[in-house]
C-alpha positions as CSV (number, residue, x, y, z in Angstrom):
1,M,68.5,136.0,85.9
2,K,66.2,136.4,88.8
3,L,66.3,139.1,91.5
4,I,65.6,137.7,95.0
5,K,66.2,138.7,98.6
6,T,69.7,137.8,99.8
7,K,68.3,136.1,102.8
8,N,66.3,133.7,100.5
9,A,69.3,132.9,98.3
10,I,70.9,130.0,100.2
11,G,71.6,127.2,97.6
12,Q,71.2,129.5,94.7
13,I,73.9,130.1,92.0
14,L,75.2,133.7,91.8
15,C,75.0,135.2,88.3
16,H,77.8,137.8,88.5
17,D,80.9,138.7,90.5
18,I,80.3,140.8,93.7
19,T,83.1,143.1,94.6
20,Q,84.1,143.9,98.2
21,I,85.8,147.1,99.1
22,I,87.6,147.6,102.4
23,P,89.2,151.1,102.4
24,D,93.0,151.0,102.4
25,S,92.9,147.2,102.6
26,Y,91.1,145.3,100.0
27,K,89.2,145.7,96.7
28,G,88.3,142.6,94.6
29,A,85.8,140.0,93.7
30,R,84.6,138.5,97.1
31,F,82.2,136.3,95.4
32,R,82.5,135.0,91.8
33,K,79.7,134.2,89.4
34,G,78.9,130.6,89.7
35,H,79.3,130.6,93.4
36,I,76.6,128.6,95.3
37,I,75.5,130.8,98.1
38,K,75.9,129.2,101.6
39,S,74.2,130.2,104.8
40,E,77.4,131.7,106.1
41,D,77.6,134.0,103.0
42,V,74.3,135.8,103.8
43,E,75.6,138.0,106.7
44,L,78.7,139.0,104.7
45,L,76.6,139.9,101.6
46,L,74.3,142.0,103.8
47,S,77.3,143.7,105.3
48,M,78.4,144.6,101.8
49,G,75.0,146.3,101.2
50,K,73.5,143.5,99.1
51,E,70.0,143.2,100.3
52,N,69.1,141.7,96.9
53,I,71.1,139.7,94.4
54,Y,70.7,138.2,91.0
55,I,70.7,134.4,90.9
56,W,70.4,132.0,88.0
57,E,66.9,130.9,87.4
58,K,67.0,127.3,86.2
59,K,65.1,126.6,83.1
60,A,64.5,123.3,81.3
61,G,66.8,122.8,78.3
62,M,69.4,125.4,79.5
63,L,72.7,124.8,81.2
64,Y,74.7,127.2,83.4
65,E,78.3,127.9,82.2
66,E,79.9,125.7,84.9
67,E,77.7,122.8,84.0
68,A,78.6,123.2,80.4
69,A,82.3,123.4,81.2
70,E,82.0,120.1,83.1
71,I,80.5,118.4,80.0
72,L,83.3,119.9,77.7
73,C,85.9,118.7,80.1
74,N,84.6,115.2,80.0
75,L,84.7,115.3,76.2
76,A,88.3,116.6,76.1
77,Q,90.2,115.0,79.0
78,G,91.9,111.9,77.8
79,K,94.8,109.8,79.0
80,N,97.6,111.4,81.1
81,I,95.7,114.7,81.6
82,R,94.5,116.3,84.8
83,R,92.0,119.0,85.2
84,A,91.8,122.1,87.4
85,E,88.6,123.1,89.3
86,V,86.2,125.2,87.3
87,H,87.0,128.9,87.7
88,E,84.9,131.8,86.3
89,G,83.2,129.2,84.1
90,K,86.4,127.8,82.6
91,I,88.3,124.6,83.2
92,E,92.0,124.2,82.4
93,L,93.8,121.0,81.6
94,F,97.4,120.0,82.3
95,S,99.8,117.2,81.3
96,L,100.5,114.5,83.9
97,C,103.8,113.5,82.2
98,D,106.4,114.4,79.6
99,G,105.0,113.4,76.3
100,L,103.5,114.0,73.0
101,L,100.2,116.0,72.8
102,K,97.6,114.4,70.5
103,V,94.6,116.4,69.4
104,K,91.6,115.2,67.4
105,T,91.9,118.2,65.0
106,E,88.8,117.7,62.9
107,K,86.6,117.0,66.0
108,L,88.0,120.0,67.7
109,F,87.2,122.2,64.8
110,S,83.7,120.9,64.6
111,I,83.0,121.5,68.3
112,N,84.4,125.0,68.1
113,N,82.1,125.6,65.2
114,I,79.1,125.2,67.6
115,E,77.8,128.6,68.7
116,G,79.0,129.6,72.1
117,I,81.5,126.8,72.7
118,V,85.3,127.6,73.1
119,I,88.0,124.9,73.4
120,A,91.6,126.2,73.0
121,T,94.5,123.8,73.0
122,K,98.3,123.7,72.5
123,K,99.2,122.6,69.0
124,G,99.0,118.8,68.6
125,N,102.0,116.5,67.8
126,E,104.3,118.7,69.9
127,R,106.3,117.8,73.0
128,I,104.8,118.6,76.3
129,K,106.4,118.7,79.8
130,E,104.7,117.4,82.9
131,G,102.6,120.2,84.4
132,N,102.3,122.1,81.2
133,K,98.8,123.7,80.6
134,I,97.5,122.1,77.4
135,A,93.9,123.4,77.1
136,G,91.2,125.8,78.4
137,L,87.5,125.2,77.7
138,K,84.3,127.1,78.5
139,V,81.2,128.5,76.9
140,V,80.8,132.1,76.1
141,P,77.4,133.0,77.5
142,L,76.3,132.6,81.1
143,T,73.8,130.1,80.1
144,I,73.7,127.9,76.9
145,E,71.1,125.6,75.4
146,E,71.7,122.0,76.4
147,I,71.1,120.8,72.8
148,L,74.3,122.5,71.7
149,L,76.3,120.4,74.3
150,E,74.5,117.3,73.0
151,K,75.9,118.2,69.5
152,A,79.4,118.3,71.0
153,K,78.9,115.0,72.7
154,A,77.8,113.4,69.4
155,I,80.9,114.7,67.6
156,C,83.2,113.0,70.2
157,A,81.2,109.9,70.7
158,E,83.5,107.6,72.6
159,E,86.7,109.4,71.7
160,K,88.4,112.0,73.8
161,L,89.6,115.2,72.1
162,L,93.0,115.2,73.8
163,E,95.6,112.8,75.2
164,V,99.3,112.9,76.1
165,I,101.4,109.9,75.0
166,P,104.3,109.4,77.4
167,F,107.8,109.4,75.8
168,S,109.5,106.0,75.8
169,Q,113.1,105.4,76.6
170,K,114.9,104.2,73.5
171,K,118.2,102.7,72.7
172,V,119.5,104.9,69.8
173,G,122.0,103.9,67.2
174,L,123.9,106.9,65.7
175,I,125.7,106.6,62.4
176,V,127.7,109.7,61.4
177,T,128.7,109.6,57.7
178,G,131.1,111.6,55.5
179,S,134.5,111.0,54.2
180,E,135.6,114.4,55.6
181,V,134.7,113.3,59.1
182,Y,135.8,109.6,58.7
183,H,139.3,110.7,57.6
184,K,139.5,113.3,60.3
185,R,139.8,116.2,58.0
186,I,137.2,117.9,60.1
187,A,135.7,117.3,63.5
188,D,132.5,115.5,64.1
189,A,130.0,118.3,64.8
190,F,126.9,116.1,64.5
191,T,127.2,113.9,67.5
192,P,127.0,116.7,70.1
193,V,124.0,118.3,68.4
194,I,122.1,114.9,68.4
195,K,123.0,114.3,72.1
196,E,121.6,117.7,73.0
197,K,118.4,117.1,71.1
198,L,117.9,113.6,72.7
199,S,118.6,114.9,76.2
200,F,115.0,116.1,76.6
201,Y,113.8,112.5,76.3
202,N,115.8,110.7,79.0
203,T,117.1,108.3,76.4
204,E,120.6,107.1,75.4
205,I,122.8,106.6,72.4
206,A,123.6,102.9,72.8
207,D,125.9,102.6,69.8
208,S,127.6,105.2,67.6
209,I,130.1,105.1,64.7
210,I,131.6,107.3,62.1
211,L,131.6,105.8,58.6
212,D,132.9,106.7,55.1
213,D,130.4,107.4,52.3
214,D,130.1,103.6,51.7
215,H,126.5,102.6,51.4
216,K,127.2,98.9,52.0
217,A,128.9,99.6,55.3
218,I,126.1,102.0,56.3
219,T,123.5,99.4,55.5
220,E,125.4,96.7,57.4
221,K,125.8,98.9,60.5
222,C,122.1,99.8,60.5
223,L,121.1,96.1,60.5
224,A,123.7,95.3,63.1
225,M,122.3,98.1,65.4
226,I,118.8,96.7,65.0
227,A,120.1,93.2,65.7
228,N,121.7,94.5,68.9
229,A,118.3,95.9,70.2
230,C,118.6,99.5,69.1
231,D,115.1,100.7,68.5
232,F,115.8,104.0,66.7
233,I,118.5,104.5,64.1
234,I,119.8,108.0,63.2
235,C,122.0,108.4,60.1
236,T,123.6,111.9,59.7
237,G,125.0,113.4,56.6
238,G,125.2,112.1,53.0
239,M,121.6,113.2,52.3
240,S,122.0,115.4,49.3
241,V,122.0,114.5,45.5
242,D,125.8,114.7,45.3
243,P,127.3,111.5,43.8
244,D,129.3,110.8,47.1
245,D,126.2,111.1,49.3
246,R,124.9,107.5,49.7
247,T,122.9,107.5,52.9
248,P,119.5,107.3,51.3
249,L,120.5,104.2,49.3
250,A,122.0,102.6,52.3
251,I,118.8,103.1,54.3
252,K,116.7,101.7,51.4
253,N,118.9,98.6,51.2
254,T,118.1,97.7,54.8
255,G,114.7,96.6,53.6
256,A,113.0,99.4,55.5
257,E,109.9,101.0,54.1
258,I,110.8,104.6,52.9
259,V,107.9,106.8,54.1
260,S,109.4,109.8,52.4
261,Y,112.7,111.1,51.2
262,G,112.0,114.9,51.6
263,A,109.6,116.9,53.6
264,P,108.0,120.3,53.0
265,V,110.0,121.8,55.9
266,L,112.8,124.2,55.6
267,P,115.4,123.8,56.9
268,G,115.4,120.0,56.7
269,G,113.8,119.4,53.4
270,M,116.2,116.6,52.6
271,M,115.3,114.5,55.6
272,L,114.4,110.9,55.0
273,L,112.0,108.8,57.2
274,A,111.8,105.1,57.0
275,Y,110.5,102.3,59.2
276,Y,112.2,98.8,59.5
277,P,109.7,95.9,59.8
278,K,110.4,93.8,62.9
279,D,107.6,91.6,64.3
280,K,104.8,94.0,65.3
281,A,107.1,96.8,66.1
282,R,108.4,99.2,63.5
283,I,111.9,100.7,64.1
284,P,112.3,104.2,62.8
285,I,115.4,105.0,60.7
286,I,115.9,108.6,59.9
287,G,118.4,110.3,57.6
288,L,119.4,113.8,58.6
289,P,120.8,116.4,56.3
290,A,123.7,118.7,57.4
291,C,121.4,121.6,58.3
292,V,120.4,120.0,61.5
293,M,123.9,120.9,62.8
294,Y,123.4,124.6,62.2
295,Y,119.8,125.5,62.7
296,K,117.9,125.5,66.1
297,K,114.8,123.9,64.6
298,T,114.5,121.8,61.5
299,A,112.2,119.0,60.2
300,F,114.0,116.7,62.7
301,D,112.7,118.6,65.6
302,I,109.2,118.4,64.4
303,I,109.3,114.6,63.8
304,L,111.4,113.6,66.9
305,P,108.7,113.9,69.6
306,R,106.4,111.6,67.6
307,I,109.3,109.0,67.2
308,M,110.0,109.2,70.9
309,A,106.2,108.5,71.7
310,N,106.1,105.6,69.2
311,D,103.5,107.6,67.2
312,E,104.2,106.4,63.6
313,V,104.3,109.2,61.0
314,T,102.6,108.8,57.6
315,K,103.5,110.3,54.2
316,T,100.3,112.3,54.3
317,E,101.1,113.8,57.7
318,L,104.6,114.8,56.4
319,A,103.0,116.5,53.4
320,M,100.7,118.5,55.7
321,L,103.7,120.1,57.4
322,G,104.0,122.4,54.5
323,E,101.8,125.1,56.0
324,G,104.0,126.4,58.8
325,G,107.0,124.4,57.6
326,L,109.1,127.5,56.8
327,L,111.0,127.5,60.0
């Protein structure tokens, strides 16, 4: 910092907040650190008793916090994200749409490992509403070595840290299985739950049916729904190891690739995820255990935002859900 006469400070950057007190009326920061002093500010500063002020003395190889924040913002702000103006050395990012937040986790970790840099984000692979705040970024000191920001640039290269993938509107095929429901011994409790979970995504159930525990009939209906342009198939029930539960076999017999039967998430450990090959597109087929009816959050709720954003899930990614998977 450098101490100078206020009357000579026009165009300089203020190094600290300056508080104004008006008895019985106002007390607060009249000027914030980072403010570029204008000619019209001088008389007000003098009226506040500030004959001298500290300004930032520019040095080669050093960046002021607001300059550094702008660099970090450029590294982080990907598609469908808007930024706010820098405030108190910090820039916040917001989603421009309902969608899935994607975070380059390893790159984010590496950048946050650089001394003095802070980027905090919402958790990746979760659904975000339009307008939601998704990140805040800044540097800790008032000034920071430029070489540290160059390290951050090298980590990101041409790839942004964050993006929001908009949700797509899908035609959903819903198959409810179980002899007890098929023969009307009990009411279908699955369909209302699935409708509620899909309501966030502005999509529709284009075809639905209740079937007995007949794996051939389930397979045929899955394929028929795909032929009729359904681009997401949900099969509910019949997912346990009981001899009458045939849904996993039925999904396998469609010719779909089984990503995983089971996920390290409780409740929902018996969930099955598969993708049906079709041209370049891959249609997700998911088998849901009965727990989805009873619990507010299950493995299905973790995977659903990714399916609705056409973000294909791998077996490795499912395995990584174990930490934090006890819901």
